[in-house]
N, C-alpha and C positions, 0 to 999 in steps of 0.2 A: 431519728429527725424524720418526720413525714415528708417524703417526697409530692412536690403541687402538681394537680394533673396536668400543666402544661409544659412543665419541665418532663414529666414521663412522657406526655406524647412526642416532646424533642429527641429526646435521647431514642426512644423505641423508633423512632423515624428514621434516625442517623442509623441505628445499627440495621435496621433493615434495607437501608440503603448500601451499606456497608457489604449485608450479605449479598446481595445483588451484584453487588461489584466481584467479588470474591468468586460467585458461583458463574460471572459471565463465560470464564476460561472452558468450564467444564460443559455447560449448555452449550457453546459451540464447537466442542469437540463430540458430544452427540448427536449434533445438528448436522455436522458434516458428516459423518459415519453412514448418516443417511442420504445422501446426495450422490447421484449420476457423476461420472466423472467429468461432464462436460460442465454440470453445474460446479463442481467442486474446483475445477480451475478456472470459472470464470470469472471475470472483472469487468465490472466491481462486483465483490461477490454477493453473493445471492443470502437474505436471511432467513429462508424456507427452503426445505427440498421442493421441487418441482419435476418428477412426482418423489413421493418417496420411496426407496428401494434399499433390499437388504441384499444385494448383490454383492457388497465389499464383504459383509460375513461370509458367505458363502465362498468366496473366493480366497479369504484367508483361510479357511478349512481346510479347502483345497489345495493349497500350496503347503500348508506344513501341518504337522501332526498335533495340533493344540489340544487334542484330548488328552496327549500323554505329557505335553508341558505342563498343562490345566494340573492333571492327576501330582506330577511331582511337585509342584509348587504346594497345592494343598497337602500332600503327606510333609512335607518339609517346614511348612506353616505352623502346622496342628500339632504336632511331635515337637519345635521348638517352643511353641506356649505353652503346652503342656508340662514340659520339662522346666521352662524358665517360670512358672508358676509354683511347682514344687520347689524349686530348690530356693526361691528367692524368698518363698512362703517360710520355708523352715528356717533359714539364715534369719530371717526379719524377727522370727517368734524367738531364736537363742539369743538374738543382741538384744531385743527390746525386753524378755521375761526371767533372763538367767544371771545370775550374777558371778562371774569369774574374773580370775586376774587375767588382764590385757583385752579386756570387751572395748574397753574406749580407743586401745590402740589398733584394733580389729575394724572397728565403723570408722576410724578416720582415715586408714590405709584403705578400705574399700572408696569412701567419698574422694578421697585424694586421686583415687584412678579417673574419675570422671576428667580430670586435667589434661590427661595421655590422648593424641589422637590418635583414633582408628587407624590411621596409617602408619603410626610406629610400631604397633604389635603385630602387623598383616605377617609380615617376614615370618617373626616367631612363631607364630600360631601354624602357618604353613610347612615350616619345618617339622613343627611336634606332629602334626597330622601327618604328614608325609614318612615319619619315623614310625608312627602308629600303624601305616600302610591304611588310612582313610581317603589318601586323593583319590579324587574324581569318585566320590560315593556321596550319596545323599546326605550320609551321617556327617560327613567334612562342613554342611551347610549347617545341620541341625543341632552338632553338639559344642562348638564353638560359641553362640547367644545365650547360650544354655543357663548363664545366672547372669544378673548385670547390677551393678552399683546403683544405678537408678532405685530396679525395683529391689534392691534387699534395704535400700535407706528409706522408700515411701512405705516399703512394709514395716520396718521398725516402728517409723513414726506413728503409724496406725496403730499399731498394736501396745503402744504405750498408754493408750486411750482404754485399754483393756482394766477394769479395776485385778489388781492380787489377789482380793479376795477370793473373787469366782474360782481362779486355779486352784488356789490351797482348799477351799472348799470340797471342789473335785479330787484333790489328791487325799483328804479326808474321808472321802467317799470309797476310797478303793482304786480311783483312775490312775491308769499309767502315764506316761510323757506320751506317747504315739495316742493314748485315747483323747486326751486332755489336745492335744494338737488336733487332730480329725475330728472328732464330735464338737469343740469347742472354740477352737481359735478359726479353721476354715470358716464353718457359718459366721461367724462374726465380721471376717475379713470379706465377705463378698462385697463388697464397693471397692477395695481396694485392689483385690483379686481383678477385676473386671476393668479396671484402669489400666492394669497390668496388660492382661490380656488385649484391650485393644489397642495398646501400644506395640505391644509385641506380634499382633499379627499384623499390624499396618506396617511396622519396620523387617518384619522376614517377608513379608508376600511384595514388598516393592524394593527389597535389596537386590541390588546388581552386581557392583564391583566385589565382594566377597564370592559369589558363585562362579562370577568371570575367572577367579584367579582358582577356586577348590575343584571347579569341574571343568573336564575339556571333552568329553564323552556328549556327543548332540542327542544321545537318547535319554541322557539324565539331567538337559536342561531345566531350567526355570521357566515359568510364563515370560519374565523379564527378560531373559538371555533371548527368548524366542522371538520378543518385538524385536530385536536388535537382525533379525533376520532379515526385514521388508529395508532396511537402509542398505542400499547397494554403494558401490564406491562412487558410481555417475549419476544415479537417479533415487529416489527413494517412492515407495508403493505408498502415497498419501492413503489411499484409501482402504486397504487392509490394515496400514498401521494403526488409523482411526478407529478400525471395526473392533479391533482387538483390545487395542487401549480401553474402551467402550467396557467390554466384559470383563477385563482384570480390575476395574473399577467397582465392579457390583459385589464381590466378595467382602470388602473392606466397606461398605456402606452396609451391607447387610450385619456384617459382625457389628459395626457401631450403633444400628436402629436396635439391634438385640439387646446391647450390654446399656445403653446411653443413660438408661433410669439410674445406674449406678455410678455413671461416671463423675459427673457434679459432688456428690455425696464424698465420693470415694477420695477425690482430689480435694475438697476442703478438710476432710477429717484428717486426712494424713500429715497436714502442718500443724495442727492444734496442740500436741504437746514435745516437746524435744527433752 
């Protein structure tokens, strides 16, 4: 059914208003980070900083070693995301294209774990990591989220749309399973891999609770843990906190802009077959 021009105008207008409303808190954080202390605490609040200052950014870097924290977060997020893409794509490929006894049970077991709250498994995961000697290391943050039921399910649903005949033709040409996975499956799965990369990057970059549990050494803090240093017992350094919050938003925004052309197609295609 073709949408009438007036209906399209109304829908796009409503969506634009909703987008602006959703972005207002983010814009307010960015604007407030550029205000002086007097403007930041003034009432009624000023809508625009007069004058614009970057002093809060300089002060935040002077107070804490944010270069180190930023590097820790980058190592954790990139490593965890790459590991997640590798493991989830392999598991999704196996569940989608291999016929073996118990594959349906394995899939149901994966999906059923979505109903288990993360708080329930934190203590067992912590005990396992401690027994392996990984407590208080970056590996304690990288390894636990390396495979997710959501990622395996999305990969499996997406790869169901790949014709079996294509894989059989590759096998007849002498390609091994690893060659098929690396040269056929991964290039075809770029859209869903981009979706998982965006989700994983956001989850790992913004994660606060698990790093707080798994890390006690300040030199291994992620940037989210470092932000909590600006919240004292009796006061909050709002200027530095806002400035560093703006900086922490940039990597997620960049990653989304890089992969956004794959995002919609990957989400749509992953639910086409079951």
